[in-house]
GUZA-407114 format. One record per residue (C-alpha): residue in one letter; x, y, z. Coordinates in steps of 0.02 Angstrom, whole numbers, plus 50000, padded with zeros to 5 digits. Example, Ala and Ser with C-alpha at 12.3 -4.5 7.8 and 13.67 -1.06 7.14 Angstrom:
BEGIN
a506154977550390
s506844994750357
***
This chain:
BEGIN
x551495880453922
x552975883853805
x552365899453709
x553045890953557
x551815875853564
x550335891853568
x551245899353423
x551425884553309
x549665879253362
x549225897053299
x550415895553142
x549595879753077
x547935879152976
x546495867452989
x546755849052940
x548065836152975
x550025838852977
x551595830052972
x552935837453085
x554605831453050
x556195834253156
x556715848853056
x555165857853082
x555035855953276
x556885860653273
x556345876353184
x554955879153287
x555595875853470
x557345879553420
x558035862753495
x559765859153444
x559205836653446
x557435831753429
x557185814453544
x555855804353554
x555565810053738
x555625828053662
x554255823453539
x553065817953669
x553285831053788
x552875842553631
x551525831253591
x550685835753769
x550865852953748
x550045853453568
x548495842553639
x548415854953770
x548615870353650
x546965860253543
x547715850753423
x547355831253395
x548795818953408
x548725805753256
x550445795553283
x551425788553400
x552585803653473
x554215788953485
x554005790653285
x554595802453175
x553605811053102
x552265818553222
x550495819053125
x549275831253224
x547655837353141
x547015854953196
x545035856853192
x543815870253174
x543485881453314
x541845874853358
x542345856653326
x543765857653424
x542435863353575
x541165849853530
x542375836053556
x543185844353698
x544945844553633
x545255860853716
x544805855953890
x546275845853960
x546065827453994
x546375828354196
x544875838954194
x543655830454109
x542275819354215
x542785803054175
x544485805354224
x543965813154392
x542905798254443
x544365784354386
x545345795554494
x544205796154637
x544165775554637
x545845774054626
x545995785354764
x544535774754875
x545475757754819
x547185763254889
x546405769955067
x545395754255106
x547195743355061
x548075754655166
x546805752755311
x546875733555282
x548715734355296
x548685743155456
x547505730255526
x548335714855487
x550185721555543
x549105726655709
x548445708855714
x550285702455670
x551075713355809
x549915705755948
x550255687855905
x552005690255911
x552845683356087
x553445697356206
x555145694756274
x555195692456484
x556995687856503
x558475683256409
x558115666056325
x556055666556374
x554955670756268
x552935672656311
x551405672756209
x550175686656216
x548635682656279
x547155688756174
x546315703556230
x544535700856332
x543625707356160
x544575693956062
x544385678856188
x542575670756181
x541895666656359
x541965650356391
x540475639556447
x539945623356535
x539815616156343
x541785619256328
x541995609156500
x541125595556437
x542055595356283
x543715593056362
x543175580056489
x542615568856326
x544345571556279
x545245566256439
x545945583156485
x545295582256651
x546445599356715
x545705610356560
x544085605256619
x544135608956790
x545165625656762
x543615631056633
x542215625656778
x543155635156917
x543045650456820
x541105649156776
x540485642656944
x540515632157113
x539055623357032
x539715618956870
x541205614256934
x540195601757036
x539385594856890
x541135593456801
x541805582356918
x540265571956930
x540585570756749
x542565566356762
x542105553756901
x540715544556782
x541895544756618
x543405536856739
x542025522956780
x541735518856595
x543325518056557
x543675505956674
x542335495756647
x542905493056464
x544655489856539
x543715474156614
x542945470956465
x544455467356371
x545235459156529
x546595471356579
x546045472456759
x547725483256813
x547165496156687
x545445496956765
x546035497956950
x547265513456902
x545655520756825
x544515516656979
x545965524257085
x545825540257016
x544005541957025
x544465545957222
x545265562857172
x543335565957112
x541685564857171
x540725546757203
x539475544357079
x538435527057035
x539275522956897
x540835522756990
x540275510457128
x539575499156997
x541205498956907
x541955495657098
x540815480757104
x541175474156940
x543125476556960
x542765466457153
x541755451857050
x543215450456924
x544585448557054
x543345435757137
x543335424956974
x545045425356971
x545545419757138
x544115405457135
x544965399256958
x546605400357032
x546055390257179
x545165376857065
x546855375956976
x547985373257130
x546905360657193
x546905349657024
x548765349857017
x548825343357192
x547545328257143
x548635325056992
x550245325057091
x549475311357228
x549605293957193
x548075283957187
x547965269257331
x548225251357251
x546885237857255
x547795222257309
x546635205057368
x546535203557550
x547165186057618
x545925173157706
x546705164557859
x546685146657845
x545885133757968
x546725128358130
x547025110158082
x548455107158215
x547485095458342
x546445085358198
x545045088758088
x543835098958186
x542315109258116
x541375121858197
x539445119258248
x537905131258288
x538585133058472
x539995138558416
x540795122258492
x542135112158404
x542235093158381
x543845089958469
x544045071558487
x543145067558326
x541775060258390
x540345069058293
x539785077458460
x540055095058469
x538835100358613
x539295090958755
***
């Protein structure tokens, strides 16, 4: 503390005082009293036991000197930074700053782990999460991939779990392909159904896949029968119908005169009425 501040406080009597620039110039020996200088003087006067009643930026600087007993009662003699509330606030601020610094460090570390690493010129690889960060994949995860028609991913998950899970996932893929093939048959898309059923051969055979094949064969037979019926109908329409002209009846031979035939099958050749001679 400036000795001039302590001396000025000792010279002042109890009560309020207006310290103009001339008073401060005389007490401190300053060539020019600025607002910054008044702030510094006000701070030292408070430390010395005076109360500041005005803004140090404006002239005059109004202060008040209290009796020693009252000064100790209101805590003026004790610096503000030594008071309990100031210590508590400072501790809270320090704690908040520490928590913020730790959070920033954690975010920086996470961002650094997520940045791609350069393996060669023009190529980058995304870092994999650590074993602690990567969750364990289960049969449910593999089944969800099958339902999404991601069969390769489902088999990769199942292979990492065990042979039994891989077998179950393979059967589930076969059933899924059979279900999709049946839907294609219902919509009349036999080529799509054939493609899906051919994929079943890469996986396990199931009752569902066999039933789907049977429905596909039945659909093929129905189509073949319809085509054969259509061909026959077209051939019948192209062949002309036979004509129905009346047949001619031969006329009796009358070259040798009147002649008739009796029951005996003989003819009256001479016209005497005797047939069977």
